[in-house]
N, C-alpha and C positions, 0 to 999 in steps of 0.2 A: 451805335448810340446817337450819332449825329442826326440821322433821319428819325429815329424813334422819338427823340426829344422835340423835333420840329413838327412831327406829324401827330404827337400826343398819342402814341400807341406803344405796344411792347416791342422789345428787341426781337423776340421770337416771331412776331407778326411781320416785322421788316425782313428778317432772315427768310421767312417763308416766301414773301413777295420776291426777294432776290433769287431764290431757288426756282421760282416759277417763271423767272425772266421778265417780271413786271417792273423792274427798276433798271434804268440806264444811267450811265455817267459819261458825260461828253459824247452822248449818242451811242455808246457801246454798253453791252450788258455789264452791270455793276457786280462787284465781288464783295463778299462780306469781309470784315476786318481790314478794310483798305483805308489808309490815312487820307483824310480829306484835305485838299489844298485850296487856297484862296483862288477863286475864279471857277471852281468846279461847278458844273451845272448838272443837276439830277432831274430825272423825269420818272414819275411813279404812275403807272397805269392802275387806276382804281377800278376793280371789278364791279359789275352791276350789283346793287344791293340784293341780298337774299330776303325773300318775304318772311318776316319773323312775326307776322300777325298771329297772336296767340289763339289757339283753338281750345274749345272746352274738352276737358278730360275727367273721367269719373275717378277722381282721386279722393280718398277719405280726408276729411278735415276735422280737426279738434276745435270745435266752435265754443268759445267762452261766452259770447253774447252776440245777438243779431237783432236788428230791427230794420225799418224801411230805409234808414240812412247809412248805417254802419254795420260792419261785421268785425268782431274781434276774435282772432284765432290764436292758438298755441302752435307755432310753427315748429316742426320737428327738425332736429339736426340732420344735415345732409340734403335738405330741400332748398333748391334755388328759388329765389323770389319771383323772378320774371324771365321770360325767354331771352336768350342772347346767343351769339355764335358759340356753338359747342353745347348749348343747352336749349334746344328748340322746343322741348316739351318736358312734361313731368314736373313742372314748376307750380308754385303757389298760385300764380295767375291762371294757369290752365285749370286748376282745381276750382278756383273762385268762379271762373266763367261757366263751369258746369253747374255749380251750386246756386249761383245768383243769376237772376234774369238780367239785371242791369248793374253796371259798375261805372264809376266816374270816368270820363274820357279825357281829363285834363292832361294826363301823361301819355296819351296816344294809344295805339293798338297794341304796343308791346307791353306797356305797364298800366293797363286799366285798373283803377281803384287803388293803386299803390301810393300811399302818402309818405311812408318812410320805409326803410329797408333793413333787413338783417342779413348778415353774411350767411353763406350756404351752411357753414358748420356752427352757426350760433342759433340756439333754440329759443323759444319763448314767445311772449306776447307781441302781437302785431295788430294794428287797427287798419282796416281798409274802408274806403268810401264807396257808397253805392250810387252817389250822384255828385254833380259838380259843386253844388252848394256845400255839401258836407265836406268834400275834399278841400275847398277853399278855407273853410272854417278850421279844419284840423291842421292844415298846412300853416295857417296864420298862428295858431296856438303854439306849434312847434317853433316857428320862427321867432315868436315873441317870448319863448321860454316859459309859456304858461303851462303847457303839457309837461308832465314829469315822467321821465323814463329811468328806471333803475335796473341795474344788471348785477347778477351774482357771478363772481369770477374766482377761480383758484389760480394763484400765481406762484412763481418760484421765489424762494428766498424768504427771509424774515423782514416784513415791512415794519420799520421801526415806529413811524408816526401812526397814532391812532386815527387821525384824520389828515387829509391832504387835498390840495388843489393844484391841478396841473393845467397850465395855460401856455400854448405854443402856437406856432404856425405849422401847418401840415401841407405837404405837396407830394407829387409823385417822386419816388426814389430815382434819382438819375442813373443809378447803377442797375436798377431792376424796376421797370415801369409797372409791374404787377403789384408792387409794394408801395406803401406810403412811408414818408419819413418826416421827422421834425426838421424844419429848415430855418435859417436865421432871418430870412426875409423873402417876400414874394409869394408866400403860401396863403392858405386860408386859416383864419383864426379858429382855434379849437380849444375848448375848456372842459375839463372833467373833474368832478369831485369824487373822492373815495373815502371809505370808512372801513377800518379793519374789524372783522367779525370774529375770526378765530386765527390763532397762530400755532404752527406746528414745526417750528425750527426751520426746516428746509422749504416749507410751504406756508402760504397765508391765504385765508379766505377773505375776500373783500367784497364790499358792495359799492358799485360805481354809479354815479348819476351823471347823465349827459347834459351838459349845458348847451352844446352844439351837437350836430349829428354828421360828422365827417366820416368818410370811408375809413374803416379799420381803426376808428379813433381810440377806443379803449385799448385795443391790442397794441397800438403804437405808443400810446401814452404810458402804459404800464411797463413796456419794454424800455422806454426812455428813462424811467426812474430806476431801472435795473431789476424789474420784476416782471418778466414776460409771462404770458399765460401758459399754464400746463397744456401740452399737446398742440400748441400753435405751430402749424407746419411752415408758416412764412417767417415768423419772427422769433421762434424758439424751436428749431428743428431737432435739437438734441433730445434723445430719448429719456424718459423717466421710468419709474417702476409702475406707472399707471397705464392702463390701456384705454384710450379714448380716441375716437376718429375725429380729430379737429380740436380747436381750442376749447378749453373749459370755460365757456362763457354762455350765460343764460339770461335772456330778457325776462327779468323776474316780475316786474310790475309796471303798469302804465296807468297814469291818471290824466284825464282830459275832461273838458266841458262838452256835453253833448251838443252837436251843431244845431239841433232844432229846439230842444227844450232848455238848454243852458245849464242843465243839471251836471254837477261834477260826478264823474264815475271813475272807479278804480277797479282794475282787473289784475289778478295775480295768476301766474302759470306755475304749476308744481315743478320742482327741480327734476330734470330727466334722469332716467335710471343710471346712465353711465356716470353722470356727475355725482349722483347720490351714492354710488358705489365708492367713488373716490373719497367723498366726505366721510363715509362710514369707516373706511380704512384709516383715514387720518385720525379720526376720533378714537380708534382702537389701537393706534400706534403701529399700524401695519404698513409702513412705507420705507423701510430701511433696505 
């Protein structure tokens, strides 16, 4: 945990480096789960970076809108947005590179065109930029909270308030670097508004609006108020009577000002089949 916190990486990554002999303590191979003492000197051999430059792949895209500046897609659940260690291909970026001749280069060769992200198991509307001017405009709209992003979520428990506002600081969970957590200080400000749409006793359907866009924000905020998302493997691993691969979270609607024309545009993605099945069962009382 000591090294993971200081290197800003996961404990499993540090354990892997230790197993591979890339970490020394006082000049000798380090061991996991060893107590750190004052004066200890650690050395970590960082391997050469792997070329993660994304390559075009012929992957079907559900395109909601496209012009010379932007492309709006409905990302399916299970698709990673951009290449990373463990996911070098099969991502949205690989598909975009095949479909589009040009994408913005502001985020480099790993994340071309990516203005904002959705988690792997979150479906729905995403906008990507085809050039740097479009990217800058869209990123500024998100930063200034001009762009509106709403999500549909199915959460555990009976959310009592019809409307709510959650405002906290978020940072990496010190116990598990792959997770985010609400922290008292030192994190990044995060704010979410929510509205209850339907109540079914043990479950509630809510619409969330992001005022900021932090990693896992809706998932952590709803867990924080005692209502984790159905199917969330990180924040609500307990099983329910529903079958869904990942959290029941869908990027429902995105509103933005077109970077070239200034026209306000709104795009909505239909609820995916797995979430629609859960909604149907809830409405029919089939969840006991």
